[in-house]
N, C-alpha and C positions, 0 to 999 in steps of 0.2 A: 651699725655700719660705720666704717672708718671714713673720716672726712678727708685725710690726706692720703693720696695714692702715689704710686711711683713717679708719675709725671709731675706731681706737685713737689716730690722731693727734689727733682732736677731743678724745678723753678726755684725752690729755696736755695739750692746750690748756687743758682745765679745771684742771689741776694747775698749769700755768704762770701762769694768771691768779691763782689762789689764792695762789701763792707771791708774785706781784707785789703782791697786797693786803697780805700780811704785810710786805713791804719797805716799802711806803708807810706802813704803821702805825708801823714802827720809825723811819722818817724823819720822822714827825710829822704826816703827812697822813692822820688818822684817817677823815674823811669820805669821801675818795677811796677808801680802802681798803675802806670799807663798800659802796660802789657796785661795786667789782670782784668782791666776793662774788656779787652779783647777775648780773654778766657771766658769771662762772664757772658759774653755775647754768644759763644759756642754752646754753653749750657742753655741760654735763652732759646737758641735754634733747636737744640735737641729735645726740649720739653714737648714741642708739638709733635715730634717724630715719636716719642715714647707714648703720647696720649693716643695716637692713631694705631700704633702696634698693640697696645693694651686695651683699645676700644673704650678708653675712659674719658673721652672729651665731655666736659661739663661746663656749666655757668660758673661754678666755684673756681674751677681751674683758670677760666679766661679772666676772672676778676683778680685772682692771685697773680697771674702773669702780668697784668697791667700795673699792679702795685709794685711787683718786683722790677719791672722795666723802669718804673719811676725812680725807684731807689738806686738801681745800678746806673742809669743814664742821666740822672739829674742831680740826686743827692750826693752820690759819691764823686763824681766829677767836680763838684763844688769844692771838696776837700783837696782834690788834686790841683785844681786852679789855684786855690789859696796857698798851697805848699809851694807851687812853682813860683809864685810872685813874692812870697815871704822871704825876706833876707834877714838873717840872724843879726840882731843888733842894727837892724835898718831903721829904727826910730818909729815915731808915730805916723808919719806920711806914709812910709812904706806898708805898715800894718793895715792902715786904711785902704790903701790901694789893693792889697792882697785880699782883704775882707770884701771889698766891693766886687772884685772880679771873681771870687768865690761865689758871690750871690747871683752872677749871671746865669749859669746853667740852672741853678736852683729856682730862681723866680720865674724865668722863661718856661722852664720845664713844668712848674706848678700851674702857671696860667694856661699853657697848652694843655695839659691833663684836664682841667677844669672845663676849659672851652669845648674840648672835643667830646667829653662826657655829657655835658649839659645840653649842648646843641647838636649832638650826634653827627659830628663831622666824619663822614664816611662816603667817600665816592668811589664806585666800583674799580678795583684793580689798582688804586692809587692812594698814596698817603698825601694829604694836603698840608703843606708846611713841612720843614726839614724834619724827617723822623727822628725821634730822640736818640736811637743808637747812631745814626749818622752825625748828629750834632756832637755826641760824645766822642765819636771817632775823629772828628775834625780837631776837637780840643786836645785829645791825647796825642795826635799825630803831630800837630803843630808844636806841642810841648817837646815831643821827641826830636823835632828838628832842632829846637833850642838846645837840647842836651847834646846833640850831634855837633852843633856849631861850637860848642864849649871846647871841643878838641883842636879847633883850627883858629879860633878867635880869642884874643886876649880877654881875661875874665872882666876887665873893667869896661869892655865894650857890650858885654852880654845884656845888661840892663836896657841898652837901646832897643834891642831885639824885643824884649819883653814890652816895652812900651809901644813899639810898633804894633804888637799883637793885641793891645787892648781894643782898639776899634774893630779888629777883625774878630775877636771873641764876642763882642757885643752885637756885631752883625750876625754872627752865627746864631746867637741866642735869639735875636729878633726874628730871624727867618723860621724859627719854631712856630710863629704866629701868623706866618703868611698862608696864603691859599695856593702857593705854587705846587703843581702836581709832581709827585716823586713816585717812581716805579715802585709797585707793591707785588709781593708774591702771593697775596691773598686772591683766590679765585681767578688766577691768571694761567693761561697756558703759554708757555714761553716759546717764542719763534726761533728760528735758527740764529739770528743775530744775537738775541739775548742769551741763547745758550752758549754761544762762543764767548761773549763777554763774561759770563759767570765762569766758565770753565777756565778762561785765561786768568780771571781774578784769583781763583782758587790756587791755580799752578804758581802765580807770581807770589801770593802770600806764603805758600809753602817754601818756595825757593829763598825768599827773602828771611823767612824764619830760620831756615838752615844757615844762611849767611850770618844772621845774628848770633846764633848759638856758636858758630865757629870763630867769629871775630869779636864777639862781645860789643858790637856796635849796632845802634838801632835802625838797621836796615828795614826791619819789619815795620816800624812806625813810619819810616820814609815811604814804603810801598803802600801802606794804609792811606796816607795823605794823598798819594796819586790816585789811588782807586776811588777815593771820596770824590776827587775832582772829576774823574770819568763818569762816576755815577750821577753826579748833579748836572753836568753840562753835556755829556755825550749820549746818555741812554735815551733821551728824548728822540734821537735819530733812529731809534729801535722800536718805538711805539708801533703797535699795530693800527691799521687804518680803522677809524672809528672809535678808538680807545677814549678820545676825549670829546665824543659826541654828547652835548648837554652840559659840559663842564662850566662854560661861562654862566649858563642860566642857573646851574646849581649854587655856584658861588655868589651869584647876585642875590639869590633867595636866602641863603645862609647869612649873608652880610645884612641884608634887611631884617632877618629874624633877630640877630644879635642887636642891631641898632633900636629895634623895637623893645627888646628886653632891657636895654640900658636906660630908657626913658624913666624919669621919676614917676613913681606910682602914687596915685591919691593927689 
């Protein structure tokens, strides 16, 4: 019996596009690398649809999807972030800063993956901590804003924008390890408000994508940043009544479980 099926091919396509994003970043095309992270997400979304259509949902596919997500949303953005901060002939200090910033999505992504797998962090209808795709989207959209600014701001001032982003990127990475609830599509029936937000988000992304293709300016990344802000701070207004029942108790129990496991043994 075959191990890899059509749904898994789509999942591996997610990895392939993520890897291409890292390659483009290394080659110096940071903006295109940012766009490819979004393309990889589309394949990540489609593998579940293909699994349902082909009735091939299984544990192997779920594990492969987790690994693919880690590569696309933690490993590949590390290269994009490194390339964004690296300045040719920038010297040792610049190389060190670029290396450290590249480590941000990688380290926090690894720790989040291990935490969620070992301690089974899974609250119904929610992600706890910033989801990896959202973290990656924040990173690439903020980089996109930087490339957009380069058209209006003298190049000698752009490094200041990059330095301003350092604590922002660290904050985004750190929030991967929080227990803040983020809306999940798993096991959820969407109410009218959420359906409206989702429909509007898709329409805006399509329109901004068209604007990007016509003007060759990163409007798509600008729109993505706006939508990540909406997702983070406004979707809680659309939660169903009772969605967070038992949330505080669950988080307290998980924190206690982690604290107990972190105690020295023997």
